[in-house]
C-alpha positions in Angstrom: 136.3 5.5 -86.4 132.7 4.8 -87.0 131.3 3.9 -90.4 129.7 7.3 -91.1 133.0 9.1 -90.4 134.6 7.0 -93.2 132.3 7.9 -96.0 131.2 11.4 -95.0 134.5 13.1 -95.9 134.3 11.7 -99.4 130.7 12.7 -99.7 131.6 16.2 -98.5 134.4 16.6 -101.0 132.2 15.2 -103.8 129.3 17.6 -103.0 131.6 20.6 -102.9 133.2 19.6 -106.1 129.9 19.2 -107.8 128.7 22.6 -106.5 131.8 24.3 -107.8 131.4 22.7 -111.2 127.7 23.7 -111.4 128.5 27.3 -110.4 131.3 27.5 -112.9 129.0 26.3 -115.7 126.3 28.8 -114.7 128.8 31.6 -114.4 129.9 30.9 -118.0 126.4 30.5 -119.4 124.4 33.2 -117.7 124.5 36.9 -118.4 123.4 39.5 -121.0 124.0 36.8 -123.6 122.5 33.5 -122.5 124.5 30.5 -123.6 122.9 27.0 -123.2 124.8 24.5 -121.1 125.4 22.3 -124.1 127.2 25.1 -126.0 129.2 26.0 -122.8 130.5 22.4 -122.6 131.2 22.3 -126.3 133.3 25.5 -126.1 135.2 24.3 -123.0 136.0 21.0 -124.9 137.2 22.8 -127.9 134.3 22.0 -130.2 133.1 24.7 -132.6 130.2 26.8 -131.3 130.5 30.0 -133.3 132.9 32.9 -133.1 130.6 35.2 -131.1 129.9 32.6 -128.4 133.6 31.5 -128.2 134.7 35.2 -127.9 132.2 35.8 -125.1 133.2 32.7 -123.2 136.9 32.9 -123.5 137.4 36.7 -123.3 134.7 37.6 -120.7 133.1 34.7 -118.9 136.0 32.4 -118.2 138.2 35.1 -116.8 135.3 36.3 -114.6 134.7 32.8 -113.4 138.4 32.2 -112.6 138.6 35.5 -110.8 135.6 34.6 -108.7 137.1 31.3 -107.7 140.5 32.8 -106.9 139.3 35.9 -105.0 136.6 34.0 -103.1 139.1 31.3 -102.0 141.6 34.0 -101.0 139.0 35.7 -98.8 137.8 32.5 -97.3 141.4 31.4 -96.4 142.3 34.8 -94.9 139.2 34.7 -92.7 139.9 31.2 -91.5 143.5 32.1 -90.7 142.5 35.3 -88.9 140.0 33.5 -86.7 142.6 30.9 -85.8 145.4 33.3 -85.1 143.3 35.6 -82.9 141.0 32.8 -81.6 138.3 35.3 -82.4 135.1 33.9 -84.1 134.3 37.5 -85.3 137.6 38.0 -87.1 137.2 38.8 -90.8 139.3 41.0 -93.2 136.3 43.2 -93.7 135.2 43.6 -90.1 138.7 44.0 -88.7 139.5 46.8 -91.1 142.0 45.0 -93.4 139.9 45.4 -96.5 139.2 49.1 -95.7 142.9 49.7 -95.2 143.7 48.1 -98.6 140.9 50.2 -100.2 142.2 53.5 -98.7 145.7 52.7 -99.8 144.5 52.0 -103.4 142.6 55.3 -103.5 145.7 57.1 -102.3 147.7 55.4 -105.0 145.3 56.4 -107.7 144.2 59.8 -106.5 147.4 61.2 -105.0 150.3 59.2 -106.4 148.7 58.9 -109.9 149.3 55.2 -110.1 147.1 53.5 -112.7 148.5 49.9 -113.0 147.2 46.9 -111.2 150.6 45.9 -109.9 151.0 49.3 -108.4 147.6 49.0 -106.7 148.6 45.7 -105.2 151.7 46.9 -103.4 149.7 49.8 -101.9 146.9 47.4 -101.0 149.4 45.2 -99.2 150.7 48.2 -97.2 147.3 49.4 -96.3 146.0 46.0 -95.2 149.0 45.5 -93.0 148.8 49.0 -91.4 145.1 48.6 -90.7 145.5 45.2 -89.1 148.2 46.5 -86.8 146.1 49.5 -85.7 143.0 47.4 -85.0 144.9 44.9 -82.9 146.6 47.8 -80.9 143.2 49.3 -80.3 141.7 46.0 -79.3 144.5 45.6 -76.7 144.1 49.0 -75.0 141.9 47.4 -72.3 144.2 44.4 -71.9 145.1 45.3 -68.3 141.5 45.8 -67.4 139.1 43.2 -66.1 137.6 42.1 -69.4 140.9 42.0 -71.3 141.0 41.8 -75.1 137.8 40.2 -76.3 136.5 39.2 -79.7 133.8 41.9 -79.4 136.3 44.5 -78.5 138.4 43.6 -81.6 135.3 43.7 -83.7 134.4 47.1 -82.4 137.9 48.4 -83.0 137.7 47.1 -86.5 134.3 48.8 -87.1 135.8 52.1 -85.8 138.9 51.8 -88.0 136.8 50.9 -91.0 134.5 53.9 -90.5 137.5 56.3 -90.2 139.2 54.8 -93.3 136.0 54.9 -95.3 135.5 58.6 -94.4 139.1 59.3 -95.5 138.6 57.3 -98.7 135.5 59.3 -99.5 137.3 62.5 -98.9 140.1 61.6 -101.3 137.7 60.4 -104.0 135.6 63.5 -103.9 138.6 65.6 -104.7 139.0 63.7 -108.0 135.6 63.7 -109.8 137.0 61.7 -112.7 137.7 58.7 -110.4 134.4 58.9 -108.5 132.3 56.8 -110.8 135.0 54.1 -111.1 135.5 54.0 -107.3 131.8 53.7 -106.6 131.6 50.7 -108.8 134.8 49.1 -107.4 133.9 49.8 -103.8 130.6 47.7 -104.1 132.7 44.6 -104.9 132.3 43.2 -108.4 133.9 40.6 -110.7 132.9 42.4 -113.9 135.2 44.1 -116.4 138.2 42.0 -115.7 140.2 40.2 -118.4 142.5 37.3 -118.4 145.6 39.4 -118.0 144.3 40.8 -114.7 143.7 37.3 -113.4 147.2 36.2 -114.4 148.8 39.2 -112.8 147.1 38.6 -109.5 147.4 34.8 -109.3 151.1 34.8 -108.1 150.2 36.9 -105.1 147.1 34.8 -104.3 149.0 31.6 -104.9 151.8 32.5 -102.5 149.3 33.6 -99.8 147.4 30.4 -100.2 150.5 28.3 -99.8 151.5 30.2 -96.7 148.0 29.8 -95.2 147.8 26.1 -96.0 151.3 25.4 -94.7 150.4 27.0 -91.4 147.5 24.5 -90.7 149.4 22.3 -88.2 150.7 25.3 -86.3 147.1 26.8 -86.2 145.9 23.5 -84.7 148.5 24.0 -81.9 147.5 27.6 -81.3 143.9 26.5 -80.8 145.1 24.8 -77.6 146.5 28.0 -76.2 149.8 29.8 -76.5 151.5 27.9 -73.6 150.6 24.5 -75.0 151.6 25.6 -78.5 155.0 26.8 -77.2 155.5 23.5 -75.3 154.9 21.6 -78.5 157.8 23.5 -80.1 155.9 26.1 -82.0 157.6 29.4 -82.4 154.6 31.7 -81.8 156.2 34.8 -83.3 157.0 33.1 -86.6 153.6 31.4 -86.7 151.8 34.7 -86.3 154.1 36.4 -88.8 153.4 33.7 -91.4 149.7 34.1 -90.8 149.8 37.9 -91.1 151.8 37.7 -94.3 149.4 35.2 -95.8 146.3 37.3 -94.8 148.0 40.5 -96.2 148.8 38.8 -99.5 145.4 37.2 -99.9 143.3 40.2 -98.8 145.4 42.9 -100.5 145.5 41.1 -103.9 141.8 40.3 -103.8 140.7 43.8 -102.7 142.9 45.4 -105.4 141.0 43.5 -108.1 137.4 43.0 -107.0 137.0 45.7 -104.3 136.4 45.4 -100.5 133.9 42.4 -100.4 133.0 41.9 -96.7 131.6 39.0 -94.6 133.0 36.2 -96.8 135.9 35.6 -94.4 133.5 35.7 -91.4 130.7 33.5 -92.6 132.5 30.8 -94.5 134.9 29.4 -91.7 131.9 28.9 -89.4 130.1 26.9 -92.1 133.3 25.0 -92.8 133.4 24.0 -89.1 129.9 22.8 -89.2 130.5 20.7 -92.3 133.8 19.3 -90.8 132.0 18.4 -87.6 129.3 16.6 -89.7 132.0 14.7 -91.6 133.7 13.6 -88.4 136.9 15.7 -89.2 136.8 17.8 -86.0 138.5 21.3 -85.8 141.5 20.3 -87.9 142.8 23.2 -89.9 144.2 20.9 -92.5 140.6 20.4 -93.5 139.1 23.7 -92.4 141.4 25.8 -94.6 140.6 23.9 -97.9 136.9 23.7 -97.0 136.9 27.5 -96.3 138.6 28.2 -99.7 136.1 26.0 -101.6 133.0 27.3 -99.8 134.1 31.0 -100.2 134.8 30.5 -103.9 131.3 29.0 -104.3 129.7 31.8 -102.2 131.3 34.6 -104.3 130.7 32.9 -107.6 127.1 32.2 -106.5 126.6 35.8 -105.5 127.9 37.0 -108.8 125.5 34.7 -110.7 122.6 35.8 -108.6 123.4 39.4 -109.2 123.3 38.9 -112.9 119.9 37.3 -113.0 117.9 39.0 -110.3 117.6 42.4 -111.9 118.1 41.9 -115.6 119.3 43.7 -117.7 121.1 45.5 -114.8 123.7 43.6 -112.7 123.8 43.8 -108.9 127.3 43.7 -107.7 128.4 40.5 -105.9 129.6 42.4 -102.9 126.0 43.7 -102.3 124.6 40.2 -102.5 127.3 38.9 -100.0 126.5 41.7 -97.6 122.8 40.7 -97.5 123.9 37.2 -96.5 126.7 38.1 -94.1 125.0 41.0 -92.2 122.4 38.9 -90.4 125.0 36.2 -89.8 127.3 38.7 -88.1 124.4 40.1 -86.0 123.5 36.5 -84.9 127.1 35.9 -83.9 127.5 39.1 -81.8 124.2 38.4 -80.0 125.4 35.0 -78.8 126.1 35.6 -75.1 129.1 33.4 -74.9 131.0 35.4 -77.5 131.0 38.4 -75.2 132.7 36.3 -72.5 135.5 34.8 -74.6 
């Protein structure tokens, strides 16, 4: 291994760590009440800063920051796992309908079943995410016997179609319940606001289990990248590998969507950036690195979008999902326009 390849991984980890620490401090300090960095650090270290500042930091800002880290990492991991399982560079929980399926199921739970608890939402979100994923893959394989086969663009188009149908159905359900309309419109934009520490603690077990399953699948995903035949010859049980990946994506996406709403494009953009950084660091397409990098980058992206949304239109906040969509939309268009993607 050359000399640059030895120090570049350490530099990459240090840079990502510093970026996350910076965003965490900014997330705690910025908002309707501006808290100077010195007071933020004093509060985090347990030094007295005043009851008002301590209450804002520990009751509002720290839970919001923790939720941004956890939900962002979940969406980044799920996107990276989906792209590896399908060998589809356009795979993303939002684009392939997984987020829309979870959102529709949550609306049904609230508007039809009358469920109002977060834990109830999560179980419905899991079921909706799984059902949408199955439908999209079935539609993407309708032309499998044809000349072009099942391509990434075909799966993306199937995901867009399923998302459009589910979004229409979601709107129809919401419009029959005016009391839930305002809450749904805010939730559907994707936001980290108005969540307390109990919400974060309730969702962490689901996100943690999904993350463990995703990270544990890294060696198998490396084998799948070589093709199904090669992976099988290496002793991989393809059915179990895909089942583990689907369960991980369902847990990560369902739990994240239930809390922050259907934030799209994070799972699409971040794995591509992670691959570029891994290539720079000399790590190659190794999912043992790509998955943690995707989690860290996605957490930074969601937290950065939340911070930007707080400061760009004061005193009004712009939801983090809107900021992420402005970033991910052009990125998605650029990927689709690349000629070689249509031929995969």
